[in-house]
N, C-alpha and C positions, 0 to 999 in steps of 0.2 A: 794657362801658356800653352800653346801648341805644339807637343813635342815632333808629333808626326811631321809638321809645314817644318818645322827648325830642321830637321834630319835630310829631309828631301833638299832643302835648301844650303846646308853642309856641304852636300854630296854634290852639288849642282857650283858650287863653290871651288870646291878641291877640282872638278875638273876644266872651269874657265882659269885657272890659273897651274892648267898644263899635270895636274899628277890625274894617277889612277885613281879613284874613292873604290876597285876593287884588289887592290896591293894590299897583302897580309897587314903590314903596319895599317892601315887606313880603314879596313874596312868595318870596323866597328866606331871608327872615329866618328861619324855624324851622330850616332844614339850618347855616344861619351858626350858631346859637346849639347847634346838636349837638356841631359841631366843636368851639367853644368850651368848652362843658362836656367834651368828653372831654379838652381840654389841660387845663384849669385842675383839674380834679379827679382828675386821673389817680393823686396819691396815695390815693385810695380803694383801688386796686387793690392795694394792699402794705400788709401790718404793720409795726409799728416793725421787727419782725426782718429782715423781707425788705429793706427801705431800710438796713439796718446792714449788711448782705451785701452789696448792691449797691454800697455806698461805706464799703467797710472796707479799701479799702488802706490798710497802716500802713507804715512804716518802722522800723525800728530806731536806738534811740540809745545811744549810748556811756554807760559810767558816770557817767563825769563829769558828762555833760548829765542822768543821772537823777534827782539831790538838789538841781538848780539848775533846774529847766525846768518852768514851767506856761505852756501856750499859749492864747493870748487871743486872738481876732479878732471885732472890730468893726463895727456899722453894715453888716451883712448886708442889702440888701432883699430885703423878700418880699413878697406879698400875699396874704390868703386870701380868703373866705367863710364871713361869720360862720351857724352852724347854726342859731337863732332867725328870722333875718329873709332867709338866704339874702342880705344885703348885703354890700358890698366892704369888708373892712378894708383899707384902703392906708396910704402911707408906715409901713410896717414897719420898723424897724431891729431887728435881733437882733446882741447881744453873747453870743458864746459865751466859756468859757473852759472846760481841762480841766488835772487832773495827769496828765500822759503815767507808763504803771508800764512802760517799756522800752520802746514804742512809739508812735510821733506819726501822726496823720493826715493822707492829704496833704491839702493846704491847701482845694484845691477845692471834697475833699469833703467838710468844715464848712458853705461854703455850698450844694452839693449836697443836705447832707442839710436841711438849713432849708426850701429850696425846695421839698422834695417833700413836708416833713410838714405845708406850708403846703397845698399841693396837695389840700384837705380841706374838707369840711364844717369849722369848725374854733370850737373858743370861743378866747383867746389866752393863757390860762390853759392848757388844754392843750395847745396849740400848744409851749408855753416846757417843760409835761412831755414831752412828746413827742421834742421836739428833745433834751434830758436824756436820756433812756432810749436813743436812736438813737446818740446820741453815746460815752453809756458803754460802749454795747455793742460799737460797731465799734472803739473806741480803747483799750477792754480795760483800761478806769479806773473806778471808784466815783465817782471827784471830779467831779464839772462846775456848770459855775451858768450860769444862761441870764437874758438880762434884754431882755427886749420891750418897743418902744414902737410905738405905732402909732394909727390914727386912725380910729375907726367909722362907716360911713356911716349906718348906725341910729342913728347917736346925730346926727351932722353933716348930714345932707341929710333926715331924716323924723324924726317926734317931735318932742324935743325944738329940733332945728335949731341944735346946740351948733358952730359951724364951725371953734372955735379949742378944742375936745376934743380930748384924748389919753388914752389908756389905757395904764399901764407894769405890766408884769407880770414878776415874779424869780423864778425856781425853783431850789432849790439839791439838790442829793443829794452824799452822802458827806459827807466833810470842810468843804464848801460849807457845810452846813448847819449849824457850830458855828463856824465861823474867821470872825470879823469881816474878816481881809487877805485873806482868799481873795475873800469879798464884794467888796470893792471894785476888784476882776478886772476885773469884767462894768460898771462905774460908766461 
């Protein structure tokens, strides 16, 4: 990430909106924004495959557990930025379910996958797909469901300004596409 270029352009944006980038409260803003972008857009640096490798720590499960186990994690909190307006997508809750194929992911890895996939300019629909693909690869299973509910400041703070609106998306791959009982796991 080119932090110096970000600083330059933030300074120019401040000028373009009629602000004085040399005023006391704004002097350090370009550098602060550049550091923030480096943090909140960290996921841009990695492909889905690389994220799966980063957080792909799995543990073997025994034969009886294999036929009885579904892993479900709910209410994982993430935030992201809409690629259309670079506006904050917030109060986002992610539910993930998958059917293990002999191995399970460490639980913290599921939340880390969701967080890293969100650290990109995103669409909520793509974020769900990215999470499903990464979980599928990291856990070694074709069967994953992802539900995301969140608020978008491009809806709540600008344009229509509908503060109570939220968006829900669901992504199903593998058996989740056709099995209504599996779909219920992410509700």
